[in-house]
N, C-alpha and C positions, 0 to 999 in steps of 0.2 A: 420334385426331387432339388433344383434348383432354388425354387422358395424355401424351401426348407432350411437348404445352407445361406439365402439369405437374413433367413428369420434367424436363425442363431448367431451371424455373423453381427447384427444388429444388436442382440441383449450381449454379446460378449463387448461391445463397443461401450454400449450404455454401463455396464457394470465396471469395466474397466476403469469408468472416468467416477466410479465410486459413489454409484448411483443404485437401487436397489431396479432391476428393470421389471420387476412383475406389475408397478403399481407406481403411482406418482398421485401429488397434492399438487390441486388448484385453490386460489383463495379468489375473492370476490372484488381483486385491487390489481391493476396492471404493474401496477407501482410498487404496491407493499403497504403503501402511507395510508393512515386512518385518521381519524381524530376522535375525541372522546364525543356518544354519544353515536357515531356509526357503527353498522353492524356488519361484522365479518365473519364469513362465513368459508368452512375448505372443503373443501368434495377430492376423494379419492378416487384415482379411475382405477379399477382392477383389470387386468388384462390375464388370458386364456392358461398363460407361463404361473400366475403368483401362486405360491404356498398359499395353502388352504387354511391354515390361521392366520395369521397377522396380528402385529400388534399397533396400536396406535399412541401417540406419546405427544403431549402440550406441556410446551417449557416456557416459563416465562425470564427473559432477564436472562436468559443459561446458563441460571444455577439455582431455580427452581422446578420441579416438576409438579403440576398442578393436575392433571391426567395421565393415565396409564392404563392402556386396558387390552385385552385380547379380543378381535374380532373374527368372523367368518365371514367373507364377501362374496357373494358370487360376482363374475363377471359382468362388467357394467362401472357406472355411475353414481357414487355414494357421496349422501351431506354427513360429511364426519363430525364438522362442530359448527355451532352458529353461538357470538353472544355480542351483547352492546357493549361496546370500547369504552374503557376507563383507562387514559393514561395518566402520566406518560409510562410507558412496556413495551417491548420488547419479548414479540413469541416466536416462539420457534414450532412447530408442528413437524414431526417424525411421522411416515408408516414404513414397515417393514417387515421381518422374518423376528420373533421374539426376542433372538438373541443378537439382532441386530446394532451398532454401535454407529457414531456419527464419524463420517469420514470414508466407509466401507461401503462394500456394493450390498451389503444388507438392507440396505437402509434409504427412504427418497425423502428428504426435507422441501419445508419452502419456509417464508420466514414475512413479518409483517410488523409493525413498528406503528404505534399508538403516541400520538402528539411529540412529532422527534424536537420539535422546538422549545420543548419546558427541561431536558436532557441536560445538565450540570455536571462539568466535570468533580471529579473528587477531588480537585487539589483546586486551588486559589494562584493566579500568578505570584511569586513573591513580590516582595515592592522593590526589593533592589535586583530583581531581573534583570534588568538592561546595564545597570551597574557592573554587575557583575561579568556579563558577558563583552561589556565596553574594555574592562579591565583584560580580559582572557585576552581579549583582539591584540591591544596596543601591546601587552607583552610580547606577544609573537610578533606582533610588527616591528619587533626592537630587531629582529634577527631581517638584514638586506635580503630583497624579494629578488633572487638570484634562479632562473631555470634553465635549468639545460636539455636544447631543445635536440630533437633528431628526427630522421624522417619516418615516420609508421609504416612498420611492415605493411605487404599487400594482402589481404583478405583474398575474401571472391569480389567484393565490387570492384566495377570500373573506378582508378581515380582519375582519369583525365578532367580536367577542369578544376580539381581538388587540390589545395593543399593541405596534405595529414599529415598531422605530426605526434612525435611520442614524449612527453613528457615527463620533469621530474622536478620538484621545489622544494628542495629540503626543510624543515620544521626547526624550529628553538628545541624540538622533543619530540622522540618515537619518532615513525615512518616518515618520511616524502612522502608529499602528494604525488601521485603515481596516474598518468590518466593519458587519451589519447585526444585529439583534435584535429577536426575538418573544418575548411572553411572555402569558399570560392575562389579561384586563385587570382580573378579579375574584379573581386569586388573592390568596388570605390573605399575612400578612407570614410568615414563614420556613414556606413551605409547599412551594417547591420546589425540583428539582436542577436546576446548569448542564450543559448540554449544549455542549459546543464542538465544532464539525466544521474540520477542516483540511482545503485541499486540497493537491493534487495539483501536478506539475510543469509549469512553463509558464507562460507571461503572458496572450496571446489565445485562448487556446484558451475553452469556455463553459464546460468542467471548471476553467479558473483563476479565475473572477469571482466574487464573492461572489451570493447569489440571497435577496431578501427571500422569495421563497416557499420556497424551502429552511429559514430561520429557523421558519415558522407549520409546517412537517412535523415539525419535533423537537420544535418548543412543545406540539406536541400529542400528543407518545408520555407514556407512563402515564399519568398524575394529573395530565397539564401538566407544563412545565418553562422555564426561562429558558435560551432557545436561541442562539447568536452563530456567524453563519459570515463570518468573519475570511481575506480574503487575503492570501497568504504574503508579499506584498510592499510591503503599504502604500499600494498603489496607491488610484486612485479607484475607487470604485464606478459603476455606472450609466453608464457613460462611451460614445460612438460607437466604432464597433471601431477605428476612425484610432487614436484615444487607445493603446488596446492593441497594433495594429501596430507604430505608430511605438516603444512602450518595448521591445517585443521586438526588434527590429531598431538600438535606441541605447543607453540607459540599463540595462537588463535584458538585454542582448545574452550570450548564453552565461555565464549567472551563474552556473550551477553548476560552471563547468569552468575560471573563471578562475584566475590564477597564484595559489599558496599563499605568503605573504609574511610572515604575523604572525596573531594572534588578530582586532586590531582590526581590519582592513579585511575580514576572512573573513565570506563574505556570509551564511551561515546562524546567524551569532552574531545580526546581529539580528532574523533570522526568529524565534528560539526566545523572545529575550526579548521581541518586541512580542505572544507569548501572554501571558506571563506579565502581561504590562502589563494588556491583556483583562483578566485572571482577577480581576486586583486592584481594575477597576474593576465586573466584575460580582460580584463580594462582597461589596459595597459596596450595593447594593439591598436593599429590605427583604424582596423575595418570597424571598432564598434561603433555603434551610431550614439554613446552617448546617453541611451535613455533606456531601452529595453532591455530586462534581464531575467530570462524565464525558468524555471527549476521545474524537474517533477520527477517523481519516480511512486514504485511500490513497494507496501509495506515496511519496509528498513530506512527505503528510496523515501516514502514516504515521511518518514520520520525526520531525515534528513533534509527533505523538500521543506516540511514548518522551520525546522531550525533556524535555516539560512535564511529563510522571510522571516521570522524572529529576529536575527541576530543582526541581519545585515539590510541596512534599509536602501539598498543597491539593486534589491530584488523588488520586479514591480508585475510580475504572474506568477504562479505557483498551484499546481496541478498536485493533488492530494491522494493516490488512490490506495484503496485500504491502507491507513495509514497506520504503521504500528509507535510503538511508545508516543501514544496521544491518549489519555486520560489511561494511564496505567493504575490509577488510584478509584477506578472504576467501582471497584467492591464497598469501598466506602460509602458506594451511593447505593448500595444494595442489588448490586450487578455484575455483571462479568470482566474485571479488567482488562487491558489492552497486553498484549505483547511486548517487551519480556514478562513471559508468566514468573519467572524466577522474583520480580523486583515486583508484580503486582500483588502477588501473594504476599509480599513485606511491604505494601504503599504506606501502611502507619508507621511503621517502625521506620522508615528512613524516609520519612515529609519532611528532613531538613537540607537533604539531598536531592534526592529525583525531582522534583518541580523544576529544578533547574535545567533539565533534559526532556521534559515531558513536550508533549507537540501542541498540546491542548493550553500550555500556560504561555509555550513562544511564539504559539499563531496570533495571540492578542497584541504584540508589539509589531505587527507588520500593516500596513496600507495599501500593501497589494492586490489584483487581483485574486481571486481563488478560486479555486474548483476542487471538492471533495465528492469521492466514491465510496461508497461504501455497498459490501454484499450482505443483505440478511440474515443468510446463512453461515455468518464467516465467524469463526470462532476464536481465529485469533487477533483477530483486529474486530472486535464488537460491534457493530452498528450503533450500540447509544453510545460507545465511545467517542465513534465520529462525530454522531450527531451534538455530542458536549463539547466538541472545539470546535464546531462548525457553528453553533450557537452564539461561543464567547469572542471569535473571532472577531475583530473589528473594522476588518475591510468593509467597505460600504459596496464594493461590487465583490458577491460573493455566491456560488452554485453548488448546492448540492444533488447527490442523485443514488439514488437506492435500487437494486434489483431483489426479488424476491427468490430466485436460484443460487445468487453468486456464492458459494464458498470462498475461502481466502485466496485462492489461485484458481485462473481459470481453466488451467488443464485439466480439472476437477469436477467441472461446469457439468452439470447432467447435460448430454447430450442433444436431449429433449428440448431443452429452452436455449441450446445456445445461438441459435440462430437469432431468437430476440432478444437475447444479450447484444450480440453486435447492432442490431440495428437501434436498437433503445438505450445503449451504454455507449456504445466505442463509436459512435457515430456521433453522439454527440459531443464526448470528448475530442475525438478529431475538428470540430468545429469549432467548439470554444479555443482550440491551440490555433485552427487558421485563421478565427475571427483576431487573433492575439494578431498572427505573426503577421498577415498582409497590410 
């Protein structure tokens, strides 16, 4: 009885994370990376609790279904697909219930990418991209830098030995910079790097809000750092949930899909400029070592990371984790484009505006050390898009890492492969950060 209960609990746990519990797929590459001429093989392991009839699907570039068939498989391991690779192409393989859809517990998925270094972005960087952002920054800096600083609230972590601040920096237009900052109180002058954490998309979720504890964690990295957690929208920090619910339903309703009418009212322009404004303040702190500035973030945070790295030459290292708004015009190259989907579907129509905010264009302006992460079953920020941005990045020190089972959010990662992701990806990211900070 206890064993049966344990099995049911395990299956529920797997299903809760968006993967079909009755079968799973594996490929003959631990990284998911192939080259033209390689042989790719895909196996399905079928478990006793699998449905009698399953559906096997193959997709190319997340837009074209090249195979879709019903299969009746016995318990055990079965070779489902084999072919000689010819790229560049990105594959997604699926198995599950016939009515299964990506992102539900009725489908198990794995991805593979062929000749990733040959992917190119849908947009080319505008010739005046640097001039455009230099002009925007200059106009922003016409307003004197006057930060309003007060002690940050106490969250869960002990603040002993840390200076923790709540800052607000007015902007000439739009919401001010609002963020938390922490750094070791006894730090010497000119001894600390700057670490900027940028948030993912959304308004009211926990992942959208700045956290004092997050800054303390980052401030303790390496030999200490000046750490900032800046929310993307300039919204107030530390407010009741009702405040954020009202923002999402009102002022910030569908901010990532608003009609494009020009640069001045394009939402992401001020989001990016607030990052520059924040860095202007951080570099005035006497503890900054005058050299190192690192920014990192996931999804929309990755978009902000690419933006600040491109716009501001003070950035010396950037980690883009499944970055959004990076090759939003991927469909112009015959593959799925990046989030925001509303802009991806209109990439050709708005080619006079969107390239100025697209991470695959902005990343061409930086010489910073770069680290990219891509999930090979990420439909929000497809790996072909991340690869395209990596390929046009002009940095001499750049790294990209793929994981065959990673969807957009790790909370939906198949738990059967969660430990592998930690060992093969998360550990590498931490090592990269530590190598830079120590």
